N, C-alpha and C positions, 0 to 999 in steps of 0.2 A: 519601503517595507519590502522584505523579499517573500517569495513563495514558501509554502511548505508541500513537501513531497512525502506523499505516502507510499508504503511499499507492502505488498502482500507477497511475502516471500514464499517462493516453493523450490523444490529439488530441481525441477525442470525449467519453470517459467517464474518470472516476476512480473506481478501487475503493478502498475505504477499510475498515481493519480497525483493531480497538483492543485492548488489552489490560485486564484487569482492574486494579484499583488497586494490587494488588501485584506488577503486572507478571510474571505467570506464565504466563497462558493467552491466547491471540490468538482473538479472535472476529471475524468478519465484521460489518461494521455496515452499509454501504450502496454505493451506486454514484450518483454524482452527474455532471452535465454538466460538462466541463472548465470552462466559462465561469462557473460558479457556485462552483467550489471554495474560493475565498478566503472569500466570504460564508458558505458552510456551515461552514468550519472556524472562523470567527470565533464564529458562533452556537455551535457545539460547545463551544469554549473558554469560553464564558460560562457553560455549564452544568456542565461536567466539567473537573476539574484534569488538565492535559496537562503532561508533563515534556519530551516530545521526539517529533520525526516522524523516521520511516525511510522513506525515499524509495527505491522500486525502481530500481536503477542497471543500465542495460541494455548488458550487455556481449556481444561476439561470443565464439566458442569459443576464439579465441587471446588473449581478455582486453582487445582493443582496444575502444574505445568504438563503440557501435552507431550506425546513422544516426539514431536517435530521440534522441541526446544533445542535438541542437540544439533540441529542444523541452523537455528535461528541465532543462538549464541555467538557462533564463530563468525556468521555474518554481521551482526550488530557490532562485534569487536572490530572487523574489518572496515566497517562503515565509519566508526569512531576513528579510527587511524587513518583511513585515506582522506576524511573530511573533518579536521579538527576544528574548523570555524563554524560548523554547523552543529547544533545540539540534536540528539537523538532520544525520542521518546518512545518507549513501548506502549501500545494500546491494544486493549482487549478487542479480539477480532472473532469471537464466538458468534456463530451464525452468519457471518458475513458471506460466505461462499452460498448457504441456502438462501439468503436474502438475494443475493446477486442473481441465482438462477431463477428465482420468482419472479424478479423485476424483468428479466431478460423475456422470460415466458409471457408476462403480462404485456410487454411492449409490442406485441404482435408479429415478432420475427419469425421467419421460418424455422422448422424443426433443425435443420442443418446449423443455421447460425446459434440457436439456443444451446446446442451441444458443444459449441467452440469454447474449449477449455480456456484459450488465451483471452476470451472477451470475458468469459465468467472472472478469471483473475484481475482483469483490468476493473470490471464494475465491482468486484470485492475490494479492491485498492481504493475505490472511490467512496463505497459504503465506510470503510474504515475512517477515510479522511472527513467525511461528513460528520460521523459520530463523534470524532475527535474535536472538530470545530464546534458542534453543539454542546459538548462537554465544558468547553472553555466559556461559552457564553453564560453559563449558569454559576460560574465560580466567582 
């Protein structure tokens, strides 16, 4: 079984999290500049088996698309074109950044580390992936 890769896409940075090969546990992997995401993923897939991608779907509180969908849609299309052997799922990411900031704050990290946006993006991707895994357990 291959890993699941979760992506918290942003205009500047992309937070990435992955599962173990049994697809049970979500772990933060890294944060990369948005301009390098496809090269990073190609390199990662050349070393690790990947079954699917889970991309954070930005929704408003009323379930309408957020403004950032205009960036997410082209990214998802590029993901599907570059990686036709992996499925791509969009998964609700509302509150993931707030939850990530709260988790980091509660971890006891220094104020400087708590303000690290790259770390927040990576933890957000981990939260998206963990929520996705939990949703699959109850289906």
